[in-house]
C-alpha positions, 0 to 999 in steps of 0.5 A, spaced: 370 465 444 370 466 437 374 472 433 370 475 427 375 478 422 372 484 418 373 485 411 377 492 414 381 488 418 383 483 413 385 489 408 389 492 413 393 486 415 394 484 408 397 491 407 402 491 413 404 484 411 405 486 403 409 492 405 413 488 410 415 483 405 417 489 400 421 492 405 424 486 407 426 484 399 428 491 398 433 491 405 435 484 402 437 487 395 441 493 399 445 488 403 447 484 397 450 491 394 454 493 400 461 492 398 465 487 404 471 491 407 477 487 406 480 484 412 486 488 415 492 484 415 499 488 417 506 485 417 509 487 423 516 483 423 522 483 427 525 488 422 519 493 422 520 492 430 527 494 430 526 500 425 520 502 430 525 502 436 530 506 432 525 512 432 522 511 439 528 509 443 525 511 450 521 505 449 527 500 448 526 496 454 520 493 452 523 491 445 524 483 447 517 483 450 514 486 444 518 482 439 515 475 442 508 478 443 508 479 435 511 473 434 505 469 437 500 473 433 504 471 427 507 478 425 500 481 424 497 487 428 494 487 435 490 493 436 487 495 429 482 491 425 479 493 418 474 499 422 480 502 425 482 502 433 479 496 436 475 497 443 480 494 447 485 499 445 480 505 447 480 502 454 487 502 454 488 509 453 482 511 457 486 507 463 492 510 461 489 517 461 486 516 468 492 514 471 492 519 476 486 516 480 491 510 481 496 515 484 500 515 478 503 520 473 501 519 466 508 521 462 508 516 456 515 518 453 511 519 446 505 522 449 503 527 443 504 521 438 499 517 442 494 522 443 494 523 435 492 516 435 485 517 439 484 524 436 479 524 431 480 531 429 488 530 428 491 527 422 496 522 425 502 521 421 503 515 424 503 509 420 498 503 421 504 499 423 507 504 428 500 505 431 500 498 433 507 498 436 506 504 440 499 501 443 503 495 445 508 499 448 503 503 452 500 496 454 507 494 457 508 501 460 501 501 463 503 494 466 509 496 469 506 503 472 501 499 476 505 493 478 510 498 482 517 500 482 522 494 479 525 490 484 532 493 484 528 500 486 524 497 491 530 493 494 534 500 494 528 503 498 530 497 503 523 494 502 525 486 503 518 484 504 515 478 499 514 482 492 508 481 488 511 479 481 508 480 474 508 474 470 510 477 463 508 470 460 501 471 463 501 478 462 503 478 454 497 473 453 492 477 456 492 482 451 489 476 446 484 475 452 483 483 452 483 483 460 488 483 466 490 489 468 485 493 465 479 489 469 479 491 476 476 485 478 481 481 475 487 485 477 488 483 484 491 487 489 493 488 496 486 490 499 489 496 502 491 499 495 483 499 494 482 503 500 487 508 499 485 509 492 478 511 495 481 515 500 485 519 494 479 520 491 476 523 497 482 528 499 483 530 492 475 532 492 477 536 498 483 539 495 479 541 489 474 545 494 480 549 496 483 544 502 483 547 509 485 554 512 491 554 516 489 555 523 492 562 526 495 561 533 499 567 537 506 566 539 503 565 546 499 559 545 500 553 549 493 549 549 486 549 549 481 545 554 474 544 555 471 551 557 476 555 554 474 561 549 478 563 543 478 565 536 483 559 535 477 554 537 472 556 531 478 555 526 479 548 529 472 546 529 472 548 521 478 544 520 475 538 523 469 539 519 473 538 513 475 531 514 469 529 517 472 528 524 466 533 527 459 532 524 457 540 525 461 546 524 457 551 529 462 556 528 462 556 536 469 559 539 468 556 546 471 549 546 466 544 548 466 536 549 464 535 542 470 539 540 475 535 544 472 528 542 473 530 535 480 532 536 481 526 540 479 522 534 483 526 530 489 525 534 488 517 534 488 517 527 494 521 526 499 517 531 498 521 537 495 519 544 488 522 545 488 527 550 483 532 553 487 538 551 489 541 544 496 542 544 501 546 539 503 540 536 496 538 534 495 545 531 501 544 527 499 537 525 492 540 523 496 545 518 499 540 514 496 542 507 492 537 504 497 537 498 502 533 502 497 528 505 495 526 498 502 525 497 503 521 503 497 517 500 500 516 493 506 513 496 503 508 500 499 506 494 505 505 491 508 500 497 501 496 496 503 495 489 509 491 492 505 487 496 503 480 494 495 479 495 496 472 497 499 474 503 493 476 506 490 469 505 494 466 511 489 463 516 494 466 521 500 471 521 503 477 525 504 484 522 508 490 524 507 497 522 513 501 524 511 508 523 504 506 527 509 502 533 503 497 533 503 489 532 497 485 530 495 478 529 491 477 524 487 470 524 482 468 518 482 476 516 480 479 523 484 482 528 485 477 534 491 481 538 494 488 538 500 490 542 504 497 542 511 496 540 518 499 540 522 499 533 529 501 531 531 508 532 533 512 525 541 510 526 539 503 527 532 502 523 528 496 523 528 492 517 522 491 512 522 484 511 518 478 513 520 471 516 517 465 519 516 465 526 518 458 529 521 458 536 519 462 543 524 462 548 523 463 555 528 466 560 532 468 554 540 470 554 541 476 550 547 475 546 550 482 545 552 484 538 559 486 536 557 493 535 554 494 542 560 491 545 564 495 541 560 502 542 557 501 549 560 495 553 568 496 552 567 503 554 563 501 560 568 496 562 574 501 561 570 506 566 568 501 571 571 494 572 565 491 575 561 493 569 559 486 567 557 484 574 552 490 575 549 489 568 548 482 569 553 480 563 558 474 562 563 472 557 561 466 553 566 463 548 569 470 546 563 474 546 558 477 551 551 475 553 546 477 559 544 472 564 536 471 564 532 475 569 527 481 569 533 486 568 535 482 561 535 487 555 530 482 552 526 481 558 522 475 560 521 472 553 523 473 545 520 470 539 524 468 533 523 468 526 530 466 523 533 472 518 540 475 516 538 481 519 538 478 526 531 481 528 526 478 532 520 480 537 522 481 545 520 483 551 523 489 555 524 491 562 524 498 559 516 499 560 516 506 560 517 507 553 511 504 551 507 510 554 511 515 549 507 517 542 514 516 538 517 509 540 523 509 536 528 507 541 531 500 539 537 497 536 533 494 530 529 489 534 522 490 535 520 490 543 513 488 545 509 491 550 504 485 551 509 479 551 506 475 555 499 476 552 503 474 545 505 468 548 499 466 550 495 467 543 501 464 539 500 457 544 493 457 545 493 451 540 497 447 544 493 445 550 499 443 554 501 451 554 496 454 559 498 461 562 500 458 568 505 454 565 507 460 560 508 465 567 513 459 570 517 459 564 518 466 563 520 467 570 524 460 571 531 464 570 533 459 566 533 459 558 528 454 555 525 453 548 519 452 545 518 450 537 511 452 534 507 446 532 506 451 526 510 456 523 507 463 523 508 468 518 511 475 520 511 481 516 514 488 518 512 493 513 512 501 513 506 505 512 505 512 513 498 512 511 493 506 512 485 505 512 483 501 518 478 496 518 473 501 521 474 505 514 478 510 518 484 513 514 490 514 519 497 518 518 503 516 521 510 520 522 515 518 517 520 516 522 525 514 517 524 519 512 522 514 506 517 518 503 520 524 500 525 520 496 519 515 493 515 522 491 521 524 487 521 517 484 513 517 482 513 524 479 519 524 475 519 525 468 
């Protein structure tokens, strides 16, 4: 097909081309006349840095890192160029201003001066050098906050699990790469942290919308069951609707199966045994203000900052959450085993730490700790000369031990992961304790409700140890040891808020009273 160019088309084409050519030449000439802005090059040496910390002493703890940082950058600026503040600095400032989303308080010591840097309407009195130094210190301040309390503080809070450590060399170098702590994809955290952060957002939205009303009950309130009619029922229904434990608030004052089912779901998420009645203790739990729940979430986000995310990469490990009174085996990222546990009472707290399980001891002796000999056994012997025999105890090289058997305090099997606190997992003859909602009764060790099943789970990799052989060893009445072919990591933690694998937010009672002191540390100026 031929294309015919008429004189009109040719004229238009020529005109457009001519105009564009003229425009291009005009633009080219205008570019040539624009003055080039000189490159910004500030001198920020050790003398300048020392002067800065004289004026800003509250930032002094970052001094050595900042000096090293600028030495790597040939004593020149990091956060500014000839156009002003670089984009990465704005990103840092925005992250700092949104620290509340991370459950942290944005209380940079020189907040007023910092704000003036980013307030376009303000005439900042800061020099360019001090501006740069202020931002470098903000970077370290932010990194310190999102990294969690320092190691000394964590240890003082009796947390001895492996700590996520901030590599300050890599941290400093990341400024030049404009990455790491400001990038959620690169700032790897313990996975539970992100789940709690989402929960924090959700509960703050609830708080923003007015939270939930206090459920009013009379002094004669005892319980509610299916079929009961009461004004309290409508209040409970409204309260459960706020936290999505019930899908619809029909305003009914009659307790029906839908309400009881929703309440059971709530009870399970808050550390209770699901019941067919709504007790006063459940009402009291429902009445805990949303502001308190938010504090609990924030505290547990901080605990997550201390956890090295590498711990989750293990093919198989055991985790115990003390306030939850549960033990889990996690294998390839999935829960392979669950058992209720009994933990230490308030006076003999179970230690928060980790170890490597190496041995299973069947039909164990119980070597009685000196503290128990002093507080229980000697007073018992003073009252009854047959005390040792009745308790199946014997002297053993100046110490006391309990003979193997079904009445042994360690039960029929124990699981060892050597540690300085002499903590281990074990069976117990006191089975009734596992039926209680609060299970803090031990001297510090962790009693397992399903010890036989735990042994089977741990030994399934060894075909020679089938359930029949395990049963025989547990009831042999003679102590025998098995060394695991591959040691299994054990992590004993303390979380009063936890999002489970189904996405449900769970709250547990702070049985050791650890949350309040952490809230004070997180909110102090």
